[in-house]
C-alpha positions as CSV (number, residue, x, y, z in Angstrom):
1,M,81.2,105.5,66.5
2,K,80.9,103.9,69.9
3,E,81.2,105.7,73.2
4,L,82.9,103.7,76.0
5,K,81.3,105.0,79.2
6,F,81.8,104.2,82.9
7,V,78.6,102.3,83.7
8,D,76.8,101.5,86.9
9,V,78.4,98.3,88.2
10,G,76.2,98.0,91.2
11,E,77.1,97.8,94.9
12,G,76.5,101.5,95.3
13,I,79.6,102.3,93.3
14,T,79.3,105.8,91.7
15,E,82.8,106.7,90.6
16,G,86.0,105.0,89.5
17,H,89.7,105.8,88.9
18,V,91.4,105.2,85.5
19,R,94.3,103.1,86.7
20,K,95.9,101.8,83.5
21,W,95.2,101.8,79.8
22,L,96.1,98.4,78.3
23,I,96.4,99.8,74.8
24,A,97.9,102.9,73.3
25,D,95.8,105.9,72.1
26,G,95.0,105.2,68.4
27,A,95.4,101.4,68.7
28,I,93.1,99.0,66.8
29,V,91.1,96.8,69.1
30,K,88.6,94.0,68.7
31,E,85.2,93.8,70.4
32,D,85.3,92.5,74.0
33,Q,89.1,93.0,74.2
34,A,90.1,94.3,77.6
35,I,91.5,97.8,77.0
36,V,91.5,99.7,80.4
37,K,91.7,98.9,84.1
38,I,89.3,100.9,86.3
39,E,89.7,101.0,90.1
40,T,86.4,101.1,91.9
41,D,85.5,101.2,95.6
42,K,85.7,97.4,95.6
43,A,88.2,96.2,93.1
44,I,90.1,96.8,89.9
45,V,88.1,95.7,86.9
46,D,89.1,95.2,83.2
47,V,86.8,97.1,80.9
48,P,86.3,95.6,77.4
49,A,85.9,97.4,74.1
50,P,82.2,97.6,73.1
51,A,83.1,97.3,69.4
52,S,86.0,96.8,67.1
53,G,87.8,99.8,65.7
54,I,90.3,102.5,66.5
55,V,90.4,103.8,70.1
56,K,90.6,107.5,71.0
57,I,91.3,107.8,74.7
58,N,89.2,110.4,76.5
59,A,90.0,109.9,80.2
60,Q,93.7,109.7,81.0
61,E,95.4,107.5,83.5
62,N,95.1,108.6,87.2
63,T,91.9,110.5,86.7
64,D,88.5,110.0,88.3
65,V,85.4,109.2,86.3
66,H,81.7,109.1,87.3
67,I,78.8,107.0,86.0
68,G,78.0,108.2,82.5
69,D,81.4,109.7,81.8
70,I,82.9,108.9,78.4
71,I,86.2,107.0,78.8
72,A,87.0,106.6,75.2
73,Y,85.6,106.6,71.7
74,I,85.9,103.6,69.2
75,G,85.2,104.0,65.5
76,T,86.8,104.4,62.1
77,A,89.4,107.0,61.3
78,D,86.7,109.1,59.5
79,E,84.4,109.0,62.5
80,L,87.1,109.9,65.0
81,S,88.3,112.8,62.8
82,S,85.2,114.7,63.9
83,L,86.7,114.9,67.4
84,T,88.8,118.1,67.7
85,G,92.0,118.6,69.6
86,A,95.4,117.1,69.5
87,G,96.9,114.6,71.9
88,P,95.4,111.8,74.0
89,A,93.2,114.1,76.1
90,I,90.3,115.0,73.7
91,K,88.6,118.4,73.8
92,L,85.3,118.5,72.0
93,S,83.8,121.4,70.3
94,Q,81.7,123.6,72.5
95,Q,78.5,122.3,71.0
96,K,79.5,118.6,71.5
97,T,80.9,119.3,75.0
98,S,77.6,120.8,76.1
99,K,75.7,117.9,74.7
100,A,78.0,115.4,76.5
101,V,77.6,117.2,79.8
102,E,73.8,117.3,79.3
103,E,73.8,113.6,78.6
104,R,75.8,112.9,81.8
105,Q,73.5,115.1,83.8
106,A,70.5,113.2,82.6
107,Q,72.1,109.8,83.3
108,S,73.8,110.4,86.6
109,P,72.4,111.9,89.8
110,L,76.0,112.8,90.8
111,L,76.1,115.5,88.1
112,P,73.2,117.9,88.6
113,A,73.1,121.1,86.5
114,Q,75.0,123.2,89.0
115,A,77.8,120.6,89.5
116,V,79.6,121.0,86.2
117,T,80.0,124.4,84.7
118,I,81.2,125.3,81.2
119,L,83.5,128.4,81.4
120,R,84.5,130.5,78.5
121,G,83.9,128.2,75.6
122,E,85.3,124.7,76.1
123,V,86.6,124.9,79.7
124,L,85.0,122.4,82.1
125,A,85.6,122.6,85.8
126,T,83.8,122.0,89.1
127,P,83.3,124.9,91.5
128,S,85.9,123.5,93.9
129,V,88.5,123.3,91.1
130,R,87.7,126.9,90.0
131,K,88.1,128.1,93.6
132,L,91.4,126.3,93.9
133,A,92.6,128.1,90.7
134,R,91.6,131.4,92.1
135,D,93.4,130.7,95.4
136,L,96.5,129.8,93.5
137,K,96.2,132.7,91.1
138,V,96.0,130.3,88.1
139,D,94.3,131.3,84.9
140,I,91.9,128.4,84.5
141,T,91.5,129.0,80.8
142,S,95.2,128.2,80.3
143,V,95.0,124.8,82.1
144,A,94.8,121.6,80.0
145,G,92.2,119.3,81.5
146,S,93.0,115.6,81.9
147,G,89.5,114.6,83.0
148,P,86.6,113.2,80.9
149,S,85.7,115.5,78.0
150,G,88.7,117.7,78.9
151,R,87.4,118.5,82.4
152,I,90.0,120.3,84.6
153,L,90.9,118.4,87.8
154,E,92.6,119.7,90.9
155,N,95.9,118.0,89.9
156,D,95.8,119.8,86.6
157,V,95.6,123.2,88.4
158,R,98.4,122.2,90.9
159,N,100.6,120.9,88.1
160,T,100.3,124.2,86.3
161,I,102.3,125.9,89.1
162,G,104.7,123.0,89.2
163,S,104.0,121.6,92.7
164,A,101.4,119.8,94.6
165,Q,102.4,121.5,97.8
166,V,100.1,124.4,98.6
167,P,100.8,126.9,101.4
168,V,98.3,126.4,104.1
169,A,97.7,130.1,104.4
170,Q,96.1,130.0,101.0
171,R,93.8,127.2,102.0
172,A,93.0,128.1,105.6
173,D,89.3,128.0,104.8
174,T,89.5,124.2,104.2
175,A,92.4,123.2,106.4
176,G,90.3,123.1,109.6
177,G,92.6,125.3,111.6
178,H,95.7,127.5,111.6
179,V,99.0,125.9,110.6
180,S,102.2,127.9,110.1
181,G,103.9,125.7,107.5
182,Q,103.3,123.9,104.2
183,V,101.4,120.7,103.8
184,D,101.1,117.9,101.3
185,R,97.5,117.0,100.3
186,I,97.2,113.4,99.2
187,P,94.0,112.6,97.3
188,L,92.2,109.5,98.6
189,T,92.2,106.5,96.4
190,Q,88.9,104.9,95.5
191,L,89.6,102.2,98.1
192,R,90.4,104.6,100.9
193,K,87.2,106.6,100.0
194,A,85.3,103.3,100.3
195,I,87.0,102.5,103.6
196,A,86.2,106.0,105.0
197,R,82.5,105.7,104.1
198,N,82.3,102.1,105.5
199,M,84.0,103.2,108.8
200,E,81.7,106.2,109.1
201,E,78.7,103.8,108.7
202,S,80.3,101.4,111.2
203,A,80.8,104.1,113.7
204,R,77.1,104.7,113.9
205,I,76.5,101.1,115.0
206,P,75.9,100.9,118.8
207,R,78.6,98.3,119.4
208,A,80.2,96.6,122.4
209,V,83.2,94.3,122.7
210,H,83.7,91.0,124.4
211,I,87.3,89.7,124.9
212,D,88.6,86.2,125.8
213,I,91.7,84.2,125.6
214,A,91.9,80.7,124.1
215,D,94.3,77.9,125.1
216,A,96.1,77.5,121.7
217,D,98.3,74.5,122.4
218,S,96.2,72.1,120.3
219,L,95.7,74.6,117.5
220,F,99.4,75.3,117.3
221,D,100.2,71.6,117.3
222,A,97.7,70.9,114.6
223,V,99.1,73.5,112.2
224,S,102.7,72.6,113.0
225,T,102.0,68.9,112.4
226,L,100.0,69.3,109.2
227,R,101.6,72.2,107.5
228,K,104.2,70.4,105.4
229,E,101.9,67.6,104.3
230,V,99.1,69.9,103.3
231,E,101.5,72.0,101.3
232,W,102.9,68.9,99.6
233,K,99.5,67.5,98.7
234,S,97.6,70.6,97.8
235,G,100.1,73.4,97.3
236,A,98.3,75.5,99.9
237,K,100.0,77.1,102.9
238,L,98.3,76.1,106.0
239,T,97.8,78.7,108.7
240,F,95.6,79.1,111.8
241,I,92.9,81.0,109.9
242,P,91.2,78.0,108.1
243,F,90.7,76.3,111.6
244,I,89.3,79.6,113.0
245,I,87.0,79.9,110.0
246,K,85.8,76.3,110.5
247,A,85.2,77.0,114.3
248,V,83.4,80.3,113.5
249,V,81.0,78.6,111.0
250,E,80.0,75.9,113.6
251,A,79.5,78.6,116.2
252,L,77.3,80.6,113.8
253,K,75.1,77.6,113.3
254,E,74.6,77.5,117.1
255,H,74.1,81.2,117.4
256,P,72.4,82.4,114.2
257,R,71.9,86.0,115.2
258,F,75.6,86.5,114.6
259,N,75.1,85.5,111.0
260,S,72.5,88.2,110.4
261,S,72.0,91.9,109.6
262,Y,69.8,94.6,111.2
263,D,67.1,96.2,109.0
264,G,66.4,99.6,110.7
265,Q,63.7,100.5,108.3
266,T,61.5,97.5,109.0
267,G,62.8,96.9,112.6
268,E,63.7,93.3,111.6
269,I,66.7,91.0,112.1
270,V,67.6,89.3,108.8
271,L,68.9,85.8,109.6
272,K,71.1,84.4,106.8
273,K,71.0,80.7,106.1
274,Y,74.3,80.7,104.2
275,Y,77.9,81.2,105.5
276,N,80.1,83.6,103.5
277,I,83.1,84.4,105.7
278,G,84.9,87.7,105.0
279,I,88.7,87.8,105.8
280,A,90.3,91.2,106.1
281,V,93.5,91.2,104.0
282,D,96.1,93.9,104.1
283,S,97.2,95.2,100.7
284,P,99.4,98.1,99.4
285,D,96.3,100.1,98.7
286,G,94.5,99.5,102.0
287,L,92.4,96.9,103.8
288,R,90.2,94.7,101.6
289,V,87.8,92.0,102.8
290,V,87.9,88.9,100.6
291,V,84.9,86.6,100.9
292,I,85.0,82.8,101.1
293,K,81.6,81.8,99.8
294,D,79.8,78.8,101.3
295,A,82.5,78.3,103.9
296,D,80.4,75.6,105.6
297,K,80.8,73.3,102.6
298,K,84.6,73.4,102.6
299,D,87.0,71.5,104.9
300,V,90.2,73.0,106.4
301,V,92.3,72.2,103.3
302,G,89.7,73.6,101.0
303,L,89.5,76.8,103.0
304,A,93.3,77.1,102.9
305,I,93.3,76.7,99.1
306,E,90.5,79.3,98.7
307,L,92.1,81.8,101.0
308,Q,95.5,81.4,99.2
309,K,93.8,82.0,95.8
310,L,92.1,85.2,97.1
311,R,95.3,86.5,98.7
312,K,97.2,86.0,95.4
313,K,94.5,87.9,93.5
314,I,94.9,90.8,95.9
315,A,98.7,90.7,95.5
316,D,98.4,90.6,91.7
317,G,95.9,93.4,91.6
318,N,93.2,91.4,89.7
319,I,90.7,90.7,92.5
320,A,87.2,90.6,91.1
321,L,84.1,92.3,92.6
322,E,82.4,89.0,93.3
323,D,85.4,88.0,95.5
324,L,84.7,91.0,97.7
325,Q,80.9,90.9,98.0
326,G,78.3,89.1,100.1
327,S,80.1,88.4,103.4
328,T,77.9,87.5,106.4
329,F,80.5,87.5,109.1
330,T,84.1,88.9,109.1
331,I,87.4,87.8,110.7
332,T,90.3,90.1,111.0
333,N,93.7,88.7,111.9
334,V,96.2,91.1,113.2
335,G,98.4,88.5,114.8
336,S,101.1,88.7,112.1
337,L,101.4,92.4,112.7
338,G,102.1,92.2,116.4
339,G,100.3,93.8,119.3
340,Y,98.3,92.1,122.1
341,L,94.7,93.1,121.5
342,S,92.6,95.3,119.2
343,V,89.0,96.4,118.9
344,P,87.9,95.7,115.3
345,M,85.3,97.8,113.6
346,I,82.1,96.0,112.5
347,N,81.8,95.5,108.7
348,P,78.3,96.8,107.8
349,P,75.7,95.4,107.4
350,E,77.1,92.5,109.5
351,V,76.3,92.1,113.2
352,A,79.8,91.2,114.4
353,I,83.4,90.9,113.6
354,L,86.0,88.6,115.2
355,G,89.6,89.9,115.9
356,T,92.3,87.3,116.3
357,H,95.8,88.1,117.6
358,T,99.3,86.8,118.1
359,I,99.6,83.3,119.5
360,K,102.2,83.7,122.3
361,D,103.9,81.6,125.0
362,T,102.3,82.7,128.2
363,A,102.4,81.7,131.9
364,V,99.1,79.8,132.5
365,V,97.7,77.8,135.3
366,K,97.0,74.2,134.5
367,D,96.1,71.5,137.0
368,G,96.9,74.0,139.8
369,Q,100.4,74.6,138.5
370,I,102.0,77.5,136.5
371,K,103.1,76.3,133.1
372,I,104.1,77.8,129.8
373,G,101.4,77.5,127.2
374,K,100.3,78.9,123.9
375,T,97.5,81.5,124.2
376,L,95.4,83.3,121.5
377,P,93.7,86.6,122.5
378,M,90.4,87.2,120.7
379,S,88.0,90.1,120.6
380,L,84.4,90.2,119.3
381,S,82.8,93.5,118.4
382,F,79.1,93.2,118.1
383,D,75.9,95.2,117.3
384,H,74.2,95.7,120.6
385,R,70.8,96.2,118.8
386,V,70.8,92.6,117.7
387,V,72.7,90.7,120.4
388,D,73.6,91.2,124.1
389,G,76.8,90.7,126.0
390,A,75.7,87.3,127.3
391,D,75.1,86.2,123.7
392,A,78.6,87.4,122.7
393,A,80.2,85.6,125.6
394,R,78.4,82.3,124.6
395,F,79.3,82.8,120.9
396,L,83.0,83.5,121.5
397,G,83.1,80.6,124.0
398,S,81.7,78.3,121.4
399,I,84.5,79.3,119.0
400,I,87.2,78.8,121.7
401,K,85.8,75.4,122.8
402,R,86.3,74.1,119.2
403,L,89.8,75.6,118.8
404,Q,90.8,73.8,122.1
405,D,89.4,70.4,121.0
406,P,92.0,68.1,119.4
407,E,89.1,66.1,117.8
408,F,87.6,69.1,116.1
409,L,91.1,70.1,114.8
410,R,91.7,66.7,113.3
411,V,92.1,66.8,109.5
412,E,91.8,63.9,107.0
413,L,94.3,64.2,104.2
C-alpha cells in the first residue's frame, strides 16, 4: 500500500489546501494520473498518484495539510481493508494514528511533539481547536474530524453547532478588543496567507517613492494603431503593458541596481544579469505575480502573447509554480481599476516596483500653450538601502523617455 503525502515543493511552502479531488473515493487509478488539486502559497498544483490501485481519500476537500501529512492511500482492496472507519474521512486505529503522527513529527518541523495531541483514544486536535471547543461548549470527542488522519479542524467544531458565526463575547481573548455584536471569521486562503507574509516582509524594507508623469500621446497612438493588426496576426490582445515592459528592461540595463536584491546577511547587493519581469495580476483569489522569463529576448508582440497566456492560466486556475517564480523586477498596473496614483509595495527580495496608472486626457503645456494631451502617472517604490532618490529619478526618467519616443515604440509586424 502506498501513502500519498503532501511533500516539500520548495519556495518555502510548508502547507497546502485540498481544493478538489479529481477522482471519487474508492476509484481505481493509474500511476502518475492526476488525482487531486492542492492549493499552495504560490499556485494550484495537480498531484499525481504514486502507484496504480484503489484510492482511499484521507484529507477531504477544503482542508489544510502540512508537509508529511497523508492525503490518501493507494493499494489493493485487501491492503485498504486494514484501515478502519467508514466514509471518506479515514480514522486509523489508535496504534496506527500514533505512528502516523510520530512519522509526521519526524518529517516536518511544523509538527513538534506538543503541536498535535491525541485525546481519548483516536481524537486528534491542536490546542487552539481544543480551546475553541471548550469556548463553544462542544464535546470534542463527538466531533468527526475532516483533517488528515481524522484530525479535528476549527470548521469541524463550528459545524457541530450549526453555524460559523461565533459570539464575540466568547472569543474576547482573541478578538483584540471589545465588540458588542456577532462577527464572521473568514479563514485565510493559502494565497492570502502568502500575501500577508510577503507584505509583512515588504513593510520591513526601508523604502521611498518617486513619482513622475509621462506624456503618453505616442504610447496611446502606438497601441491604438497596432492593436487590430497584432490581434489578427498573433491572436494576442495588445495593451500598454508590453511597451512598458520593454521600456523597463532597457532602463534596467542602464541602471542595474534596480535589477538586484539586497543580501542583509553578507552586506552585499546581488546584481542579476537576467531580466524576469513580474506582472501583478488580479484574480478572484487575490493578487498574483506572474513572471515573464527572459523578457529582454522578446519583442512587444512576444511579450503580449506571453502575458495573455499567463493571464489565461490565472483565469482557468491552472497556473504553475514556475510561472510565479524568479522575478527580478515587478510592474503593477492599476490603471484599469481607476484612481490617480498609488504607492505599491515592493515584492521581496526585489529592490523596486513600478506602479502604472490610468492614461487620461489632461491639460498640459506644450510649446508655451495649454493643450489637451494623454498623460500616464507612474510611481516607483524603491529600497533605500540599495538605491537613492537620485537613482530612482534617473531610472524612472529612463523609462519615461522611451515611452515618449515614437521610434522606440515602433513595432515590426
